[in-house]
C-alpha positions as CSV (number, residue, x, y, z in Angstrom):
1,M,-72.8,-74.1,34.3
2,T,-73.8,-77.4,35.8
3,G,-73.0,-81.0,34.0
4,I,-74.5,-82.6,31.1
5,K,-78.3,-83.6,31.5
6,V,-80.1,-85.9,29.0
7,V,-83.7,-84.9,28.6
8,D,-86.3,-87.3,27.4
9,A,-89.3,-86.8,25.2
10,S,-91.6,-86.9,28.3
11,A,-89.9,-83.9,30.1
12,F,-89.0,-81.9,26.9
13,A,-92.8,-82.3,25.7
14,A,-93.8,-81.0,29.3
15,L,-91.8,-77.8,28.6
16,L,-93.1,-77.4,24.9
17,F,-96.7,-78.1,25.4
18,G,-96.9,-76.3,28.8
19,E,-98.0,-79.5,30.7
20,K,-98.2,-79.2,34.7
21,E,-94.9,-80.6,35.1
22,A,-93.2,-77.8,32.9
23,E,-91.8,-75.6,35.6
24,A,-90.0,-78.2,37.7
25,V,-88.6,-79.6,34.3
26,A,-87.6,-76.1,33.5
27,A,-86.0,-75.8,36.8
28,S,-84.1,-78.8,36.8
29,L,-82.6,-78.2,33.3
30,E,-81.5,-74.6,33.9
31,G,-77.9,-74.0,33.3
32,A,-77.1,-77.3,32.0
33,R,-75.7,-78.6,28.9
34,L,-78.5,-80.6,27.2
35,A,-78.3,-83.8,25.1
36,A,-80.8,-86.2,23.7
37,P,-80.7,-89.3,21.3
38,A,-81.3,-88.2,17.6
39,L,-84.6,-89.7,17.9
40,L,-86.0,-86.9,20.4
41,G,-87.5,-84.9,17.3
42,F,-89.5,-87.9,16.1
43,E,-90.9,-88.6,19.5
44,L,-91.8,-84.6,19.8
45,A,-93.5,-84.8,16.7
46,N,-95.4,-87.8,17.7
47,V,-96.4,-86.2,21.0
48,C,-97.6,-83.0,19.0
49,L,-99.5,-85.3,16.5
50,T,-101.3,-87.0,19.3
51,K,-102.4,-83.8,20.8
52,M,-103.7,-82.3,17.5
53,R,-105.7,-85.2,17.0
54,S,-107.2,-85.1,20.5
55,H,-107.6,-81.4,20.4
56,P,-108.1,-80.5,16.8
57,A,-109.2,-76.8,17.8
58,Q,-105.6,-76.2,19.2
59,R,-103.9,-77.6,16.1
60,E,-102.1,-74.0,15.2
61,A,-101.0,-73.6,18.9
62,L,-99.6,-77.0,19.1
63,R,-97.7,-76.7,16.0
64,A,-96.4,-73.3,17.0
65,A,-95.2,-75.0,20.4
66,F,-93.6,-77.8,18.5
67,R,-91.6,-75.5,16.6
68,L,-90.1,-74.1,19.6
69,A,-88.0,-77.2,19.9
70,D,-85.7,-75.9,17.4
71,R,-84.9,-72.9,19.6
72,L,-83.8,-75.0,22.7
73,A,-80.1,-76.0,22.5
74,V,-80.2,-79.7,22.8
75,E,-77.3,-81.5,21.5
76,M,-78.5,-84.7,19.3
77,I,-76.1,-87.6,19.7
78,A,-76.1,-90.7,17.9
79,V,-76.9,-93.8,20.0
80,D,-75.1,-97.4,19.6
81,H,-78.3,-99.1,18.7
82,G,-76.9,-102.5,19.7
83,A,-75.9,-101.2,23.1
84,A,-79.4,-99.7,23.6
85,L,-81.1,-103.0,22.4
86,D,-79.0,-104.8,25.1
87,L,-80.0,-102.3,27.7
88,A,-83.6,-102.6,26.9
89,E,-83.7,-106.3,27.0
90,V,-82.2,-106.3,30.6
91,T,-84.2,-103.4,31.9
92,G,-87.6,-104.0,30.2
93,L,-87.6,-100.7,28.6
94,T,-88.3,-100.1,25.2
95,A,-85.6,-99.4,22.7
96,Y,-86.5,-95.9,22.6
97,D,-86.4,-95.3,26.3
98,A,-83.2,-97.3,26.8
99,S,-81.4,-95.0,24.3
100,Y,-82.1,-92.2,26.6
101,L,-80.7,-94.3,29.5
102,W,-77.7,-95.4,27.5
103,L,-76.8,-91.8,26.5
104,A,-77.0,-90.7,30.1
105,R,-74.6,-93.6,31.4
106,T,-72.4,-93.1,28.4
107,L,-72.1,-89.4,29.1
108,G,-72.1,-89.6,32.7
109,G,-75.2,-87.2,32.9
110,E,-78.1,-87.0,34.8
111,L,-81.3,-88.1,32.9
112,V,-84.3,-85.7,33.0
113,T,-87.7,-87.8,32.6
114,L,-91.0,-87.9,33.7
115,D,-91.3,-91.5,32.9
116,R,-91.1,-93.4,36.1
117,K,-90.2,-96.7,34.6
118,L,-87.2,-94.9,32.7
119,A,-86.3,-93.1,35.9
120,A,-86.4,-96.3,38.0
121,A,-84.0,-98.0,35.3
122,M,-81.6,-95.1,35.7
123,A,-81.5,-95.2,39.5
124,R,-80.4,-98.8,39.4
């Protein structure tokens, strides 16, 4: 088993909804203990909603994919909102994205994201 990895909504959504990056994300998460801020579920629900609105004929398939999120073992962890706000302010990230960055830094884990701005902030 590798170390802990914090998975953000962009990476998790790629897995759930079979996006082109899904295979690479799955490979990067294999064998790791997964963690995310508690807001992950809300973000995934919003991704699903956006997809359903864009592709109403795929509504049932998208909802079925969304329900798979409960089967993946991701530990939801409370975030220090004040610290995430401070981090958002200095990095230019949204408070949502800063919460993933804060968690990865706090846990000493790798951040798995498809968001370039968030990945760049983690690299700094």
